Structure formats: structure tokens, C-alpha cells
N, C-alpha and C positions, 0 to 999 in steps of 0.2 A: 232486724231493724238496719235501716240505712243508717251508715256512720255519720252522715250528715245531720240526723236528729238524735244521734247519742248524747245523752248528758249525764253518761257516767262518770263519777269522782267531780261533778260540779255540784257545789253548794248554792241552793237558790232562796233569798229571802222574799217572800211574798207577803206583802200588806194586805189586810181584809181578806184573808184566805180561809175563814170559816164558813162561808157560805157565797153563793152567786159565782161571778166571773172569777174571783180569787181562789174558790176552792176548786172549781174546774181546772183551773191553771195548774194548782198544786197536784191534784190528781195525775193530771196527763204529763207532766213533768217528772213526778216521781216514777211514772210508769216508764219514762224514757232514760231512767237511771239516775236522776239528780236526787241528792239528799235535800228535801225541801224543809224550809222553817216556817212553821205554821204561825201567823201572827194575827191579832186582832187585839182590841181592849179586853176581852174577857178571858181569863185565865182557862176557865172551865171548858168553854168553847173551844179554845186552842187544842187543850188535852184530848177533848173527844175526837177531835177531827184527826189528829197525829195518832191516836189509838186506832181508829179506824183504817188509817193507812197502813199502819205497820201490822195489823193483822192480815193485811193482804200481801205482806213480804215486802213492803215498800219501806224506804228512808224518810223519816219525818220526825222532826223535832218541835215542839210547842214553845214559843216564846212570846208572851203577852206584851203588848207596847201600845200606849196611847199616842199616835204621831203627832197629835196636837201640842205635845210637849217636848220641848228638845233633848230634855234629860232622859226621857225614855227612847227616843230615837238612838241617842248614844248608847244606852244600855242595850237595847234591841242588837245592834252591831256588835258590841263587846261580848255579849253572852253568846252570839252567834259564833264567834270566834273562839271563846273559851270551850263551848259544848261540840261545836262541830268543826270549826276551821274558818279560814279565810273565805270570804264571799266572792263567788265567781258571777252571779246573776242576780240581779235586783230587779223585782217586778213591783213597781209603784201603783197598786190598785185601790188602795183606800181612799175614799172621798166622802164628802157631805155635799148635801143640797138642803139647807134648813129652810129656805124660804122660796115659794111659789108665787109669782105675781109680778105686777109691773116692775120693770128694772129700777125707774127713779124712785119708787117706793120702798126699795129694799131698807130694811132696818139696818142701823150701825151695827148692832151685834151680830147680825146675820152675815153682812157684808164682810166683817172683820174674821168671822168664822170660817168662811167660806174661801177668802183669800188665804187665812193661815194654813188650813189642812189641805186644800188643793193645790196651792202654789208653794207656800213656804215649805211645809213639810217635805214635799217632794224633793225641792231643792237641799233640804238638810239631810234627808235620806241618801241622796246621790253623793253629796259631799262626804259624809261619814263612811260610805262604801269604797269612796276612790282610792284611799291607800291601799286596799287589798287590789283592786284592779291594777294599779300603777306598779306595784311591787311584783305582780305575777307577770304584767306584761300583755295583759287580756281581761275583757269583762264585757259584760252586756246588760244594759239596763232597758227595761219596757216600761213605759209610762201608759196607764190606761186613761186616753183622754175621752173624747165624746164626739159624735157627729154635731152636737150643739156648738162645737168650737168653729163650724164651717158656714153655719146659717144665723140669721137673725131669730130672735124668739121674743115673744111677747111676756112669757111668763117665767122663762128659764135664764133670764138675763145674766144675773152674776154668775151663776153655775157655769153657763157659756162662755163668758168672760174668763174664768180660772182655767178651763178647758182649752180655750184658745191659747192661753199664756202657757200651758203646759206644752203646746206644739212648738212653741218658741224656744223653752226651756231645752227640749229636746234638740233641736237646730243649734242652740249655742253650745251646750257641752258637746255634741258630736264634733263641732268644728274645734273647739279648744282641745279635745282629747284624742281626736281619731290618730294622730301621730303616734300614740302609746297603744294602739290597738284595742281602743275602748270604744264599743258601738253604743249609741243611744237612739233607740227607736220608739213608736207609739202604736197603738191601736186606738181607733175610734169608731166605736160601735152606735148603731141606731138603738132602738128599743129592744132591749133583751128581757126575757121574762125572769127578772131577779127581785128579791124584796125591795132592794133600792129603787127600783123604777115601777113599782106596783101601782103607783098612782096613775100611771100612763097606760096601763093594760087590765087592771083588775076588772073594769067595766067592758063587759062583753062586746057592747056595739062600739064603744071608742076603740077597743083593740082590734076590732075586724076593720074599722076606718083607717087604722093606722096601717095593718097589714096590706090594705088594698093599695095603699100607695107606695108600695114597695114591689119590685119587679118579680120577686120570689113568693109574694102573696103570703108572706107568714112574718111572725116575730122572730126576732133571734133567741137563741138558748145559751147558756154559759159556754157550753162545749164549742158552739159556733166561734166563740172569741178565743178559747183555750188553745185551738190548733194554731192559730195566728201567734199567739204569745210563746208557744213552744218554736215555732219557726223562727221568731225574732232572737229567742234565746241561745238557739243552737248556732252550728257552722252552717247549716243551710242558708243562713241569710249573712254569711261572714264578710260579703262585700256590700252590705247595707247599712247604712247609718244616716240619721237626721230626718228618717222618715216617720210620717204617721200613717198608717193602713186604714183607709176608710172601710169598714165592714158594717154594710148598711141593708143588706138584702136587695140592694139594685135602687134604693129610694133616690139617690142622687142622679142617676141616669134614666130614671122612669119618666115617661110622659104624665103630663097634669092634665 
């Protein structure tokens, strides 16, 4: 393995890492040597994933947390320090999208929940990990945003707003902590075949229509995004901060 991608002796906390993009990121980061902390709301799911990775000789520790609750975010970071050690890498992957419909009709509860999890919780996670980064003189944060952050949407309005906000959080913190060698970047996927995005691809006809709008003529897979997360977590991107990589199969450059 190139030393640029070597994550040996790195502790990586990955939220929403029991399935989809988060799970793929955890698998590939562990194969690059990281000790990954598997986290989602359900303890049994975290245990199952960690056991699967450990059976392959990889380093994984399950720590369940509901990131919509500040006290559980603090617990996640405290337990990581107690069980594994200081955090070197934070991947903010967990997100919600409870409402699909016209933006101005967004119910108040869906508005508050989406803002709370997709924006506030990411800020809280980064803040909770920051003491470790500062004390070590290095750290890497990767926020999973979305292509929705860069285009208008009739029915993904509030989700798109939060993902656009995430791209600004990335820039703000990158500027504030760059002089401490702390890097903050993001990825912005288009439609990836995950349970989270299932409504966008489970209908074959709709999935084909979406795929046809991409230059590569296929939807994404979790592994397609995991590689970029490994890159942004490693020394391969050591002079990169404040950026959000668009990974969209060529949607944004394709002719319509």
C-alpha cells in the first residue's frame, strides 16, 4: 500500500456506518489500517458490523449513538477515547430526510428534524472531536453532503438546504482550524444504491432514467464514494481542505 493511503494507527469515528456509504467507508478505511468506530442508533447493528470486520482481521469497535441527541454525541466521543484512544478522523455520514415534497409545504417537525440532524449534529460532532485534533496537531473531517447541495429541487428542498449548509460548515471550519493542521472536506454524491436513497432508484424505469442522465450511464455504489472518503481521510489529500468533491457519475457535466 502507498504510504499516502496508509491509515495505520488512526482512529476513525464514522457515523451511520452500519450500512450504505458509511459501512463501505468503514470497510475500506479498516483495510487501510484504521481502527474504525462503528456507530449508528442500534447497538445490535453496530455489534454485527464490528464482528464481521474483526473476523477479517480488521480493527473495529462498536459504539451506538443517536446523533440527534447532544449527550449521545458526547458519549460517542468519550467512549471512543476510553475504549480506543483519541480521534484522528471523523466521518459525518449519518443524515435524515423525513420529508419528500414541495419545499414551502415542509412540515415544521420535518424541518426541525432535518436541520437538527444534518446541520446541528454535524457541527456538534466536529466540536466534540476538535480537542483531540488540536492536541495532536492534526485531524481530518469528512462530511457526506449531496449533489442536492448544488442544484434546485422540487421535492428534496429542505434536505438540499441542509446539504448546502454542510458545504459551508466545511469551509468555515477549514478556515478556522487550518493553521492547526486540521483539514475539513466533504463528498457530494448523486444517486447511490443505498437504502437511504431507495425511493430514487427502486423503480427500474425511474432508475434507468436517472442513470441515463449520468455520463457514466449507471447509478453509484457505496464503494464509489468510499474511495473518496479514504482519500480525504489520508495523507493523499494532505494539502486539501475546505472542498466538497462532487461524485455524480458525470451528471453535472453531461449534455441534457
